[in-house]
C-alpha positions as a Markdown table, in Angstrom:
| # | Residue | x | y | z |
|---|---|---|---|---|
| 1 | Met | 1.7 | -42.0 | 105.2 |
| 2 | Lys | 4.6 | -41.3 | 102.8 |
| 3 | Asn | 4.7 | -37.6 | 102.0 |
| 4 | Asn | 8.0 | -37.5 | 100.1 |
| 5 | Ile | 7.6 | -35.3 | 97.0 |
| 6 | Lys | 9.8 | -37.5 | 94.9 |
| 7 | Asn | 7.9 | -40.6 | 95.9 |
| 8 | Phe | 4.7 | -38.9 | 95.1 |
| 9 | Gln | 6.0 | -37.8 | 91.7 |
| 10 | Asp | 7.2 | -41.3 | 90.9 |
| 11 | Leu | 3.8 | -42.6 | 91.9 |
| 12 | Arg | 2.0 | -40.1 | 89.7 |
| 13 | Ile | 4.2 | -41.0 | 86.8 |
| 14 | Arg | 3.5 | -44.7 | 87.3 |
| 15 | Leu | -0.2 | -44.1 | 87.6 |
| 16 | Ser | -0.1 | -42.0 | 84.4 |
| 17 | Leu | 1.7 | -44.8 | 82.6 |
| 18 | Val | -0.8 | -47.3 | 83.8 |
| 19 | Leu | -3.7 | -45.0 | 82.8 |
| 20 | Arg | -2.2 | -44.5 | 79.4 |
| 21 | His | -1.7 | -48.2 | 78.9 |
| 22 | Phe | -5.3 | -48.8 | 80.0 |
| 23 | Gln | -6.5 | -46.1 | 77.6 |
| 24 | Trp | -4.5 | -47.7 | 74.8 |
| 25 | Leu | -6.1 | -51.1 | 75.5 |
| 26 | Leu | -9.5 | -49.4 | 75.6 |
| 27 | Ala | -8.8 | -47.8 | 72.2 |
| 28 | Ile | -7.8 | -51.1 | 70.7 |
| 29 | Ala | -10.9 | -52.8 | 72.2 |
| 30 | Phe | -13.1 | -50.0 | 71.0 |
| 31 | Gly | -11.6 | -50.2 | 67.5 |
| 32 | Leu | -12.2 | -53.9 | 67.4 |
| 33 | Trp | -15.8 | -53.4 | 68.7 |
| 34 | Val | -16.4 | -50.7 | 66.1 |
| 35 | Gly | -15.1 | -53.0 | 63.4 |
| 36 | Leu | -17.4 | -55.8 | 64.5 |
| 37 | Val | -20.4 | -53.4 | 64.7 |
| 38 | Gln | -19.7 | -52.1 | 61.2 |
| 39 | Ala | -19.3 | -55.6 | 59.8 |
| 40 | Glu | -22.5 | -56.6 | 61.6 |
| 41 | Glu | -24.4 | -53.7 | 59.9 |
| 42 | Phe | -23.8 | -55.5 | 56.6 |
| 43 | Arg | -24.7 | -59.1 | 56.6 |
| 44 | Tyr | -25.5 | -61.0 | 53.4 |
| 45 | Arg | -27.1 | -64.1 | 52.1 |
| 46 | Tyr | -25.4 | -65.8 | 49.1 |
| 47 | Ile | -27.8 | -67.0 | 46.3 |
| 48 | Pro | -26.3 | -68.8 | 43.3 |
| 49 | Leu | -28.2 | -67.5 | 40.3 |
| 50 | Asp | -26.7 | -70.0 | 37.8 |
| 51 | Gln | -29.0 | -72.6 | 39.4 |
| 52 | Ile | -32.0 | -70.8 | 37.9 |
| 53 | Thr | -33.3 | -72.4 | 34.7 |
| 54 | Leu | -36.4 | -71.9 | 32.6 |
| 55 | Pro | -38.6 | -74.7 | 31.1 |
| 56 | Gly | -36.6 | -76.9 | 28.8 |
| 57 | Gly | -33.4 | -76.2 | 30.7 |
| 58 | Ala | -32.8 | -72.7 | 29.1 |
| 59 | Pro | -30.6 | -70.5 | 31.2 |
| 60 | Phe | -31.3 | -67.2 | 32.9 |
| 61 | Phe | -28.5 | -64.6 | 32.8 |
| 62 | Pro | -28.8 | -61.7 | 35.3 |
| 63 | Phe | -27.6 | -58.2 | 34.4 |
| 64 | Ala | -29.1 | -55.8 | 37.0 |
| 65 | Ile | -30.8 | -55.4 | 40.3 |
| 66 | Asn | -33.3 | -52.7 | 41.2 |
| 67 | Asn | -33.8 | -51.0 | 44.6 |
| 68 | Ser | -36.5 | -53.5 | 45.6 |
| 69 | Gly | -34.1 | -56.4 | 45.2 |
| 70 | Arg | -35.6 | -57.6 | 41.9 |
| 71 | Val | -32.9 | -59.1 | 39.6 |
| 72 | Tyr | -33.3 | -58.5 | 35.9 |
| 73 | Gly | -32.0 | -60.9 | 33.4 |
| 74 | Ala | -32.1 | -62.4 | 29.9 |
| 75 | Ala | -34.4 | -65.4 | 29.5 |
| 76 | Cys | -33.4 | -67.7 | 26.7 |
| 77 | Asp | -35.9 | -69.7 | 24.7 |
| 78 | Asp | -33.5 | -72.6 | 24.3 |
| 79 | Glu | -30.0 | -73.7 | 25.4 |
| 80 | Leu | -28.5 | -71.9 | 22.3 |
| 81 | Cys | -30.2 | -68.6 | 23.2 |
| 82 | Ser | -31.4 | -68.1 | 19.6 |
| 83 | Asn | -34.1 | -65.8 | 21.0 |
| 84 | Thr | -34.0 | -63.9 | 24.2 |
| 85 | Arg | -36.7 | -62.2 | 26.4 |
| 86 | Ile | -36.4 | -59.9 | 29.3 |
| 87 | Ala | -37.1 | -61.5 | 32.7 |
| 88 | Tyr | -36.7 | -60.9 | 36.4 |
| 89 | Tyr | -36.1 | -63.0 | 39.5 |
| 90 | Asp | -37.8 | -62.1 | 42.7 |
| 91 | Asn | -38.0 | -64.2 | 45.9 |
| 92 | Gly | -37.6 | -67.6 | 44.1 |
| 93 | Val | -39.8 | -66.8 | 41.1 |
| 94 | Val | -38.8 | -65.9 | 37.6 |
| 95 | Thr | -41.2 | -63.7 | 35.6 |
| 96 | Val | -40.7 | -63.7 | 31.8 |
| 97 | Ala | -42.1 | -61.4 | 29.1 |
| 98 | Gln | -44.4 | -63.1 | 26.7 |
| 99 | Arg | -43.0 | -61.4 | 23.6 |
| 100 | Val | -40.0 | -62.7 | 21.9 |
| 101 | Val | -37.6 | -59.9 | 20.9 |
| 102 | Gly | -35.2 | -61.9 | 18.7 |
| 103 | Ser | -31.4 | -61.8 | 18.8 |
| 104 | Thr | -31.0 | -59.0 | 21.3 |
| 105 | Gly | -28.9 | -58.0 | 24.3 |
| 106 | Ala | -30.2 | -55.8 | 27.1 |
| 107 | Thr | -27.7 | -53.4 | 28.7 |
| 108 | Val | -29.7 | -50.9 | 30.8 |
| 109 | Val | -32.9 | -50.5 | 32.7 |
| 110 | Asn | -34.5 | -47.6 | 34.5 |
| 111 | Ser | -36.8 | -47.4 | 37.6 |
| 112 | Lys | -40.0 | -47.5 | 35.4 |
| 113 | Gly | -39.0 | -50.8 | 33.8 |
| 114 | Thr | -37.9 | -49.4 | 30.4 |
| 115 | Val | -35.2 | -51.6 | 29.0 |
| 116 | Gly | -32.4 | -50.5 | 26.6 |
| 117 | Gly | -30.1 | -52.7 | 24.6 |
| 118 | Phe | -29.2 | -53.7 | 21.1 |
| 119 | Val | -30.9 | -55.8 | 18.4 |
| 120 | Leu | -29.3 | -57.4 | 15.3 |
| 121 | Val | -30.9 | -55.6 | 12.4 |
| 122 | Asp | -28.6 | -57.4 | 10.0 |
| 123 | Pro | -27.6 | -60.8 | 11.3 |
| 124 | Val | -25.6 | -61.6 | 8.2 |
| 125 | Asn | -23.2 | -58.7 | 8.6 |
| 126 | Phe | -23.7 | -58.6 | 12.3 |
| 127 | Ile | -25.0 | -55.0 | 12.5 |
| 128 | Ala | -26.6 | -54.1 | 15.7 |
| 129 | Gln | -28.8 | -51.1 | 16.5 |
| 130 | Ala | -29.7 | -49.7 | 19.9 |
| 131 | Phe | -33.3 | -49.9 | 21.1 |
| 132 | Leu | -35.6 | -49.1 | 24.0 |
| 133 | Ser | -38.5 | -51.2 | 25.1 |
| 134 | Ser | -41.3 | -50.3 | 27.5 |
| 135 | Lys | -44.8 | -51.5 | 28.3 |
| 136 | Asp | -46.2 | -49.2 | 25.7 |
| 137 | Lys | -43.8 | -49.4 | 22.8 |
| 138 | Glu | -40.5 | -50.6 | 21.4 |
| 139 | Glu | -38.3 | -48.1 | 19.5 |
| 140 | Leu | -35.1 | -48.4 | 17.5 |
| 141 | Ile | -32.7 | -45.5 | 18.3 |
| 142 | Pro | -31.7 | -43.7 | 15.1 |
| 143 | Pro | -28.2 | -44.8 | 14.0 |
| 144 | Gln | -25.2 | -42.5 | 13.7 |
| 145 | Pro | -23.3 | -42.2 | 10.3 |
| 146 | Asn | -21.6 | -45.5 | 9.3 |
| 147 | Glu | -22.8 | -47.2 | 12.5 |
| 148 | Val | -22.3 | -50.9 | 12.8 |
| 149 | Phe | -23.0 | -51.5 | 16.5 |
| 150 | Ala | -24.6 | -49.3 | 19.2 |
| 151 | Phe | -26.0 | -49.8 | 22.7 |
| 152 | Pro | -27.2 | -47.6 | 25.6 |
| 153 | Ile | -24.6 | -47.1 | 28.3 |
| 154 | Thr | -27.0 | -45.6 | 30.7 |
| 155 | Leu | -30.8 | -44.9 | 30.8 |
| 156 | Asn | -32.1 | -42.5 | 33.4 |
| 157 | Asp | -35.6 | -42.5 | 34.9 |
| 158 | Lys | -36.8 | -39.9 | 32.4 |
| 159 | Ala | -36.0 | -42.4 | 29.5 |
| 160 | Ile | -33.0 | -40.4 | 28.4 |
| 161 | Ala | -30.3 | -42.7 | 27.2 |
| 162 | Leu | -26.6 | -42.2 | 26.7 |
| 163 | Val | -25.7 | -44.3 | 23.6 |
| 164 | Glu | -22.3 | -45.4 | 22.4 |
| 165 | Ser | -22.1 | -46.0 | 18.6 |
| 166 | Phe | -19.3 | -47.7 | 16.8 |
| 167 | Ser | -18.2 | -47.6 | 13.2 |
| 168 | Asp | -15.6 | -49.6 | 11.3 |
| 169 | Ser | -12.9 | -46.8 | 11.4 |
| 170 | Ser | -13.8 | -43.7 | 13.4 |
| 171 | Pro | -13.8 | -43.4 | 17.2 |
| 172 | Pro | -17.1 | -44.1 | 18.9 |
| 173 | Ile | -19.8 | -41.5 | 18.9 |
| 174 | His | -21.6 | -40.7 | 22.1 |
| 175 | Ala | -25.2 | -39.5 | 21.7 |
| 176 | Leu | -28.0 | -38.5 | 24.0 |
| 177 | Tyr | -31.3 | -40.1 | 23.0 |
| 178 | His | -34.7 | -38.8 | 24.0 |
| 179 | Gln | -38.2 | -38.9 | 22.4 |
| 180 | Gly | -37.0 | -40.1 | 19.0 |
| 181 | Leu | -33.9 | -37.9 | 18.6 |
| 182 | Ala | -30.3 | -39.0 | 19.0 |
| 183 | Thr | -28.0 | -36.0 | 19.4 |
| 184 | Pro | -24.2 | -36.4 | 19.3 |
| 185 | Leu | -22.5 | -34.9 | 22.3 |
| 186 | Asp | -19.6 | -32.5 | 22.3 |
| 187 | Phe | -17.9 | -32.6 | 25.8 |
| 188 | Gly | -15.6 | -29.7 | 25.0 |
| 189 | Leu | -12.0 | -29.1 | 24.1 |
| 190 | Asp | -10.7 | -30.6 | 27.3 |
| 191 | Val | -12.3 | -34.0 | 26.7 |
| 192 | Thr | -10.7 | -35.4 | 23.5 |
| 193 | Asn | -11.4 | -39.0 | 24.1 |
| 194 | Pro | -14.4 | -39.6 | 26.3 |
| 195 | Ala | -14.6 | -43.0 | 27.9 |
| 196 | Phe | -17.1 | -44.6 | 30.2 |
| 197 | Ile | -15.0 | -47.1 | 32.1 |
| 198 | Asn | -16.6 | -49.8 | 34.1 |
| 199 | Phe | -14.7 | -53.1 | 33.6 |
| 200 | Ala | -17.1 | -54.8 | 36.0 |
| 201 | Asn | -20.1 | -54.6 | 33.6 |
| 202 | Phe | -18.6 | -54.0 | 30.2 |
| 203 | Gly | -18.8 | -50.3 | 30.2 |
| 204 | Cys | -22.5 | -50.0 | 31.2 |
| 205 | Gly | -23.1 | -48.2 | 34.5 |
| 206 | Lys | -24.4 | -45.1 | 36.3 |
| 207 | Phe | -22.9 | -42.5 | 34.1 |
| 208 | Leu | -26.0 | -40.3 | 33.6 |
| 209 | Asn | -28.4 | -39.2 | 36.4 |
| 210 | Asn | -31.9 | -37.8 | 36.3 |
| 211 | Glu | -30.6 | -34.2 | 36.3 |
| 212 | Gly | -29.0 | -34.8 | 33.0 |
| 213 | Val | -25.4 | -34.8 | 34.3 |
| 214 | Ile | -22.9 | -37.2 | 32.8 |
| 215 | Ala | -19.7 | -38.5 | 34.4 |
| 216 | Gly | -16.8 | -40.1 | 32.6 |
| 217 | Thr | -13.1 | -40.1 | 31.9 |
| 218 | Thr | -11.0 | -38.4 | 29.2 |
| 219 | Thr | -8.2 | -40.8 | 28.2 |
| 220 | Thr | -5.5 | -41.6 | 25.7 |
| 221 | Ala | -5.2 | -44.9 | 24.0 |
| 222 | Asp | -3.3 | -46.5 | 26.9 |
| 223 | Arg | -5.8 | -45.1 | 29.4 |
| 224 | Phe | -3.0 | -43.6 | 31.5 |
| 225 | Asn | -1.3 | -40.5 | 30.0 |
| 226 | Gly | -3.1 | -37.5 | 31.2 |
| 227 | Ala | -6.3 | -39.3 | 32.2 |
| 228 | Arg | -8.9 | -37.1 | 34.0 |
| 229 | Gly | -12.4 | -37.6 | 35.2 |
| 230 | Phe | -15.0 | -35.2 | 34.0 |
| 231 | Arg | -18.6 | -34.1 | 34.6 |
| 232 | Tyr | -20.7 | -32.8 | 31.8 |
| 233 | Asp | -24.1 | -31.0 | 32.3 |
| 234 | Thr | -26.3 | -31.7 | 29.2 |
| 235 | Lys | -28.5 | -28.6 | 30.1 |
| 236 | Thr | -25.8 | -26.0 | 30.3 |
| 237 | Arg | -23.3 | -27.9 | 28.1 |
| 238 | Lys | -20.5 | -27.1 | 30.5 |
| 239 | Thr | -17.7 | -29.6 | 31.3 |
| 240 | Leu | -15.8 | -29.7 | 34.6 |
| 241 | Leu | -12.5 | -31.6 | 34.6 |
| 242 | Leu | -12.0 | -33.7 | 37.8 |
| 243 | Asn | -8.3 | -33.6 | 38.8 |
| 244 | Pro | -6.3 | -36.0 | 40.9 |
| 245 | Leu | -5.0 | -35.1 | 44.4 |
| 246 | Pro | -1.7 | -33.2 | 44.4 |
| 247 | Ser | 0.2 | -36.4 | 45.3 |
| 248 | Asp | -1.3 | -38.2 | 42.2 |
| 249 | Thr | -1.1 | -38.0 | 38.4 |
| 250 | Leu | -4.2 | -39.7 | 37.1 |
| 251 | Ala | -7.9 | -39.6 | 37.7 |
| 252 | Trp | -10.8 | -41.8 | 36.5 |
| 253 | Gly | -14.5 | -40.9 | 36.8 |
| 254 | Leu | -16.5 | -44.1 | 37.2 |
| 255 | Gly | -20.1 | -43.2 | 38.1 |
| 256 | Ile | -22.4 | -40.5 | 39.2 |
| 257 | Asn | -25.1 | -40.4 | 41.9 |
| 258 | Ser | -28.4 | -38.4 | 42.2 |
| 259 | Arg | -26.5 | -35.5 | 43.8 |
| 260 | Ser | -24.1 | -35.2 | 40.8 |
| 261 | Glu | -21.2 | -36.4 | 42.9 |
| 262 | Val | -18.7 | -38.5 | 40.9 |
| 263 | Leu | -17.1 | -41.7 | 42.1 |
| 264 | Gly | -13.5 | -42.5 | 41.0 |
| 265 | Tyr | -9.8 | -43.0 | 41.5 |
| 266 | Ser | -7.0 | -40.5 | 42.1 |
| 267 | Phe | -3.9 | -42.7 | 41.5 |
| 268 | Val | -0.5 | -43.1 | 40.0 |
| 269 | Asn | 1.2 | -45.2 | 37.4 |
| 270 | Ser | 4.2 | -46.5 | 39.3 |
| 271 | Ile | 6.0 | -47.5 | 36.1 |
| 272 | Val | 5.8 | -44.0 | 34.5 |
| 273 | Asp | 5.8 | -42.0 | 37.7 |
| 274 | Leu | 8.6 | -44.1 | 39.3 |
| 275 | Ile | 7.0 | -44.0 | 42.7 |
| 276 | Pro | 5.4 | -46.8 | 44.8 |
| 277 | Tyr | 1.9 | -47.6 | 43.6 |
| 278 | His | -1.1 | -46.3 | 45.5 |
| 279 | Glu | -4.7 | -45.4 | 44.7 |
| 280 | Asn | -7.1 | -43.1 | 46.5 |
| 281 | Ile | -10.7 | -44.1 | 46.2 |
| 282 | Gly | -13.2 | -41.3 | 46.7 |
| 283 | Ile | -15.8 | -38.9 | 45.4 |
| 284 | Trp | -15.7 | -35.5 | 43.7 |
| 285 | Asp | -18.3 | -33.1 | 44.9 |
| 286 | Arg | -20.2 | -30.7 | 42.6 |
| 287 | Glu | -17.4 | -28.2 | 42.8 |
| 288 | Gly | -14.8 | -30.8 | 41.8 |
| 289 | His | -13.2 | -31.3 | 45.2 |
| 290 | Phe | -12.0 | -34.9 | 45.8 |
| 291 | Lys | -12.9 | -36.5 | 49.2 |
| 292 | Thr | -10.8 | -39.6 | 49.9 |
| 293 | Tyr | -12.7 | -42.6 | 51.3 |
| 294 | Phe | -9.9 | -45.1 | 51.3 |
| 295 | Thr | -6.3 | -45.3 | 50.2 |
| 296 | Glu | -4.8 | -48.6 | 49.2 |
| 297 | Thr | -1.5 | -49.8 | 47.8 |
| 298 | Ile | -2.9 | -52.8 | 45.8 |
| 299 | Ser | -4.5 | -52.3 | 42.4 |
| 300 | Ser | -8.2 | -52.7 | 41.9 |
| 301 | Asn | -9.9 | -52.1 | 38.5 |
| 302 | Ala | -13.6 | -51.2 | 39.1 |
| 303 | Leu | -15.7 | -49.2 | 41.6 |
| 304 | Leu | -19.5 | -49.0 | 42.1 |
| 305 | Phe | -21.5 | -46.9 | 44.5 |
| 306 | Asn | -25.2 | -46.0 | 45.2 |
| 307 | Asp | -27.0 | -42.9 | 46.3 |
| 308 | Asn | -26.0 | -43.6 | 49.9 |
| 309 | Asn | -22.3 | -43.4 | 48.9 |
| 310 | Leu | -21.8 | -47.1 | 49.8 |
| 311 | Ile | -18.7 | -47.9 | 47.7 |
| 312 | Val | -17.7 | -51.3 | 46.3 |
| 313 | Ile | -14.2 | -52.1 | 45.2 |
| 314 | Thr | -14.0 | -55.0 | 42.8 |
| 315 | Leu | -11.8 | -56.8 | 40.2 |
| 316 | Val | -8.8 | -57.0 | 42.5 |
| 317 | Pro | -6.2 | -59.2 | 40.6 |
| 318 | Ser | -4.0 | -59.8 | 43.7 |
| 319 | Asp | -6.6 | -61.7 | 45.7 |
| 320 | Asn | -9.8 | -61.9 | 43.6 |
| 321 | Asn | -11.8 | -60.4 | 46.5 |
| 322 | Ser | -14.2 | -57.5 | 46.5 |
| 323 | Tyr | -14.5 | -54.9 | 49.2 |
| 324 | Leu | -17.1 | -52.6 | 50.8 |
| 325 | Ile | -16.4 | -49.1 | 52.0 |
| 326 | Pro | -19.3 | -48.2 | 54.3 |
| 327 | Lys | -17.7 | -45.0 | 55.5 |
| 328 | Gln | -14.4 | -43.0 | 55.3 |
| 329 | Gly | -11.4 | -45.0 | 56.3 |
| 330 | Val | -13.2 | -48.4 | 56.6 |
| 331 | Arg | -12.8 | -51.2 | 54.1 |
| 332 | Leu | -14.4 | -54.6 | 54.7 |
| 333 | Asn | -13.9 | -57.8 | 52.8 |
| 334 | Ile | -17.3 | -58.7 | 51.4 |
| 335 | Ala | -16.6 | -62.4 | 51.8 |
| 336 | Asp | -16.4 | -61.9 | 55.6 |
| 337 | Leu | -19.9 | -60.4 | 55.6 |
| 338 | Val | -21.6 | -63.3 | 53.8 |
| 339 | Lys | -23.0 | -65.8 | 56.3 |
| 340 | Asn | -23.4 | -68.8 | 54.0 |
| 341 | Leu | -20.6 | -68.4 | 51.5 |
| 342 | Pro | -19.6 | -71.8 | 50.1 |
| 343 | Ser | -16.0 | -72.9 | 50.8 |
| 344 | Gly | -13.6 | -71.8 | 48.0 |
| 345 | Val | -16.0 | -69.3 | 46.4 |
| 346 | Lys | -14.3 | -66.0 | 45.5 |
| 347 | Leu | -16.4 | -62.9 | 45.1 |
| 348 | Arg | -14.2 | -61.7 | 42.2 |
| 349 | Thr | -16.6 | -59.3 | 40.4 |
| 350 | Ile | -19.5 | -57.2 | 41.7 |
| 351 | Phe | -21.2 | -55.6 | 38.6 |
| 352 | Asp | -24.3 | -54.0 | 40.1 |
| 353 | Leu | -25.4 | -52.5 | 43.4 |
| 354 | Asn | -28.7 | -51.1 | 44.6 |
| 355 | Asn | -29.5 | -48.4 | 47.1 |
| 356 | Arg | -30.3 | -51.1 | 49.8 |
| 357 | Gly | -26.8 | -52.6 | 49.4 |
| 358 | Asp | -27.8 | -55.8 | 47.5 |
| 359 | Met | -25.2 | -56.9 | 45.0 |
| 360 | Leu | -24.9 | -58.9 | 41.8 |
| 361 | Gly | -21.6 | -60.5 | 40.8 |
| 362 | Phe | -19.6 | -63.3 | 39.2 |
| 363 | Asp | -17.3 | -65.6 | 41.2 |
| 364 | Gly | -13.9 | -66.9 | 40.1 |
| 365 | Gln | -15.6 | -69.5 | 37.9 |
| 366 | Asp | -17.8 | -66.9 | 36.1 |
| 367 | Ser | -20.9 | -68.2 | 37.9 |
| 368 | Ala | -23.5 | -65.5 | 38.7 |
| 369 | Phe | -24.6 | -64.8 | 42.3 |
| 370 | Leu | -26.8 | -62.5 | 44.3 |
| 371 | Leu | -25.7 | -61.1 | 47.7 |
| 372 | Lys | -29.0 | -60.2 | 49.4 |
| 373 | Arg | -28.5 | -57.9 | 52.4 |
| 374 | Leu | -30.1 | -59.2 | 55.6 |
| 375 | Asn | -32.2 | -57.1 | 57.9 |
| 376 | Asp | -31.1 | -56.5 | 61.4 |
| 377 | Asn | -33.7 | -58.9 | 62.8 |
| 378 | Glu | -33.3 | -61.5 | 60.0 |
| 379 | Pro | -31.5 | -64.7 | 61.2 |
| 380 | Ser | -28.3 | -65.6 | 59.5 |
| 381 | Pro | -28.7 | -68.4 | 56.8 |
| 382 | Ala | -27.1 | -71.8 | 57.3 |
| 383 | Leu | -24.0 | -72.6 | 55.3 |
| 384 | Asn | -25.9 | -74.8 | 52.8 |
| 385 | Asp | -28.9 | -72.3 | 52.5 |
| 386 | Asn | -28.3 | -71.7 | 48.8 |
| 387 | Ala | -31.4 | -73.1 | 47.3 |
| 388 | Val | -33.1 | -71.2 | 44.5 |
| 389 | Ala | -36.6 | -71.9 | 43.2 |
| 390 | Asp | -37.0 | -74.2 | 40.1 |
| 391 | Val | -37.8 | -72.2 | 37.6 |
| 392 | Ser | -1.6 | -55.6 | 39.0 |
| 393 | Pro | 0.6 | -54.4 | 41.6 |
| 394 | Glu | 2.1 | -52.1 | 38.9 |
| 395 | Gly | -1.2 | -50.4 | 38.4 |
| 396 | Lys | -4.6 | -50.8 | 36.6 |
| 397 | Asn | -3.5 | -53.3 | 34.0 |
| 398 | Ile | -6.8 | -55.1 | 33.3 |
| 399 | Gln | -7.7 | -55.2 | 29.7 |
| 400 | Pro | -11.0 | -53.5 | 28.6 |
| 401 | Ala | -13.9 | -55.9 | 28.1 |
| 402 | Asn | -14.6 | -57.0 | 24.5 |
| 403 | Thr | -17.6 | -54.9 | 23.5 |
| 404 | Thr | -18.3 | -56.5 | 20.1 |
| 405 | Pro | -21.7 | -57.8 | 19.4 |
| 406 | Gly | -20.3 | -61.3 | 19.2 |
| 407 | His | -19.1 | -60.9 | 22.8 |
| 408 | Phe | -22.4 | -59.8 | 24.1 |
| 409 | Leu | -24.5 | -62.5 | 22.3 |
| 410 | His | -22.0 | -65.3 | 22.9 |
| 411 | Arg | -21.4 | -64.6 | 26.6 |
| 412 | His | -24.9 | -63.3 | 27.4 |
| 413 | Arg | -23.5 | -61.2 | 30.2 |
| 414 | Leu | -26.1 | -58.6 | 29.5 |
| 415 | Leu | -25.5 | -56.0 | 32.2 |
| 416 | Met | -27.8 | -53.2 | 33.2 |
| 417 | Lys | -28.0 | -50.1 | 35.4 |
| 418 | Ser | -29.9 | -50.4 | 38.7 |
| 419 | Gly | -33.4 | -48.9 | 38.8 |
| 420 | Ala | -35.8 | -48.0 | 41.6 |
| 421 | Val | -38.9 | -50.0 | 42.8 |
| 422 | Leu | -41.2 | -50.7 | 39.9 |
| 423 | Pro | -44.8 | -49.7 | 40.6 |
| 424 | Glu | -46.0 | -52.2 | 38.0 |
| 425 | Asp | -44.3 | -54.7 | 35.8 |
| 426 | Ser | -43.6 | -53.3 | 32.3 |
| 427 | Phe | -44.2 | -56.5 | 30.4 |
| 428 | Glu | -47.0 | -58.9 | 29.8 |
| 429 | Lys | -45.7 | -61.9 | 31.6 |
| 430 | Glu | -45.8 | -65.5 | 32.6 |
| 431 | Thr | -44.6 | -66.7 | 36.0 |
| 432 | Ile | -42.4 | -69.7 | 36.5 |
| 433 | Lys | -42.5 | -71.3 | 40.0 |
């Protein structure tokens, strides 16, 4: 037996190097395994919603998904959509309200099935007024002075709506509507130009929760100079500015959850700040502290999240993909999680997300789809299992969506907030199989 101390030390060093090498390989293998496990936790079935048609070939346009997986949409009476009705798609069946509500566009829905939107009260001059419709009643939301177009941005489960009202000349007015009264909001001296930014669904989203807390962004005309997120409590009338991280110069508030946490970006404008572009995606807590979930050097333009803080990154100009952040430091390409995604389809835009993780979106050709999350014991669909029942590197340079009435009525991309499971359908209905 060799008992030379130097030989022993050399052997110990070699063993240490081998052990470290082995630990490194284990770490890589473990990391790959964790990545696979995380990806496996989120498996999706792709369902093309543009294949859904109503009798006579009239189209169905989805705008929201609730927590049970029910997809709300606009049902047209004919191919020209001269009249629209509220409908929903659930497990291969479209259910349509019997009543015809005229030239309208739905923008929001709550967990009890109350729908908010706009209706053309003067078709000649194209003047639209906001409305709410439930099982019991339909009500027009009182207009603001000189109003020409208004619609609810968000409707919470207490039937309180955040309404945006436009006139011909003045900036938009934001009002809180409840029980027949529309009260203009004053967000305070620090919020000079409130904006509710969600390019994925034309400015409608989860900006008001059931506690009466609103999240948004105070901006300038170019949406960059001095932008800050904010949270406003409608009960206390107090506003909290949401600041970027010390390394950043800009902050956008893009949504609020049931705990009054705000989703958003802390980022830079590389042209103005003269530094390499990066954006931190994360959540401000109730005290205004920002927790980073993921940092990226590409530019995305829209974020969504649910009450489980599952975050979706979407509208990414560089690759037209959308991404899922299931936990801090992990970003997954949603296309890799879809087991039957047709070849060539890009998941460009996700515009709604429920608490289960189901998603609605548009592909690169503006065709609507549903990504239905699979249960752990549910078999993966075949590649062709798409059948539906008959029935900028420089920064956030995307242009805001056209929010004119003509845009909504022409495009019929009538987008709504997610709701919870409906105990009972809110409309008298007919079922199309």
